[in-house]
N, C-alpha and C positions, 0 to 999 in steps of 0.2 A: 297284619300284613308286615312282612320284613321290609327293611329299608330298600334293598335291591329290587324287590318286587314293586314297591311304590315307584321307584325310578323307571323301571321298565314300562309300567303303565303310563307314567308321565312322558317318557320319550315318544310313545305312540300318540299320546294326546297332542304333544307339541307338533309332531309331524302332520296330524290331521288339521290342527289350527293354522299351520303355516302353508299348507299345500296350495299353490296357485296364488298366494298373497305376495304383493310387491311393496306394500306400505310398511316402512321400517317402524314407525311409531305404533301402528296397530299390532305388528308382530311382537314388539317388545312388551306392549301392554298385556296382550294375551299370554305370552310366555311367563311373565312375572306373576300374573294372576294364577296361572295353572300351577306353577311351582309353589307359590304361597299356600294355595288351597290344598294341594296334594300333600305337601310336606309339613305344613303347620309352623313355618318359621316366623320369627318376630318381625323381620323386615326383609323384603325381597324387592330388588329393583335394579334398574339400569342407570348408569351414568354415561353420557355421550361425550366423545372426544370432540372438543371445539377449540381449535387453536392449541394453546398451551395449558388448557384446563379441561376438567371434566365438568359437565353440566348435568344436573338432575334430569333424568328421563322418567318414563313410566315406572311406578312402584306401587307396592302394597304395604301398608303399615303406617306407623306414626310419621309426622313431619320429619324432614331430613335436611341435611346440608344441601345447599343449592349449587355450590361451586367448590371444586377441589383442584388444587394445583398439581401439575406434573411432578411425580416423585413424592408427593405428600400423603401421609396416612396409608392405610392398607390399599385403598383404591388407586391412588396415585402411584404407589410403589408397584402394584401389579401391572399397571399401564407401562411404567418405566422399564420394568424387567421383562415385560411381555410373557408373563407366566402366572399361573394360578398361585395364590397365596392362601394358605390355611392358617388361621390364627386361633389356637386353643384358648388363649386368655388375652383379650384385647388390652388389658392393663399392662401386659409385658411387651407389647409391640411398641418400639420406639416411634414416637410421633403420631400415635394413634389419634384420630379425630373422633371425639365422642359426640356424635349427633344425638345419642340418647344414653343416659347413664344406665339404662336397663340392658344394653347390649353387653354380652360377656364373651362371645366367640364369634368368629366371622370367617367367611370364605369369599374371595373375589376372583372371578374368572374373566380374563380378557376375551373380547370378541375380535378375531383377526379378520380383516377385510381381504378381498381378493388381491389387493395391491401389497399385502403383507404388513400393513399398518394396523394398529389397534384402533378400532372405530368406536368401541364402547367397552364397558366392563359390567359384568353382572355381579352385584354385591348382595350378599345374604348375611343377615345377623341372627343370632340366637340369644335368648336370655339365659341359657345354660352354658357352663364351661365345656370346652372340648366336644362340641356337638358334631363338628365336621371331620370326616376321615377320607380315606382313599376312595371309598365308594361314592361319596358326594363329589369328590374331585373328578373322578372318571365320568360319571353321568352328566354333571354340569358342563364339563368340557365338551362332551358329545353334543349336548343341547346347543351350546354356543357355536360349535362348528356347523351345526345344522341350520342355524339362522344367519350365519356370517354373510352369505351372498345377498340376503335381503337387507340386513342392517347396513352393510357397506359403510360408506362415509356419509353420515347424515347431517353433519354440520359443515359450515364453511371453514376450512382450515385456516383461513386468513383472519378469522375473528379474533 
């Protein structure tokens, strides 16, 4: 199955998993599990915006960093810039945070809440260089938009 076909199937699966659901943690857990299983990535998960840091949320894969500062690493930079960041080689990204030495490429997609603020980021790592492209970006952004109303602001911003 081609990448685009996998993502089309994944988008339908995410829609079915989230229909009528209002619990942000449950949604993030099922969405990252669906992406991880369908696409076979090394690490798939969410970081939640809590005050001036990202805190680890539901994920699939090996252990991960628990907190990431605003503007730090790929995740903190995607949050700061409010845009998707595709990194073909993490070794070349200034300030990359190496939670695992096996990670070689990465994509991070912000989840924008109804108030226009980033409420979480979807972080996906691959053990291969240059895994992510415009197809990944388009479909993962679509998935993040589809769950943004549910995910909303799930942490206390004053923390």
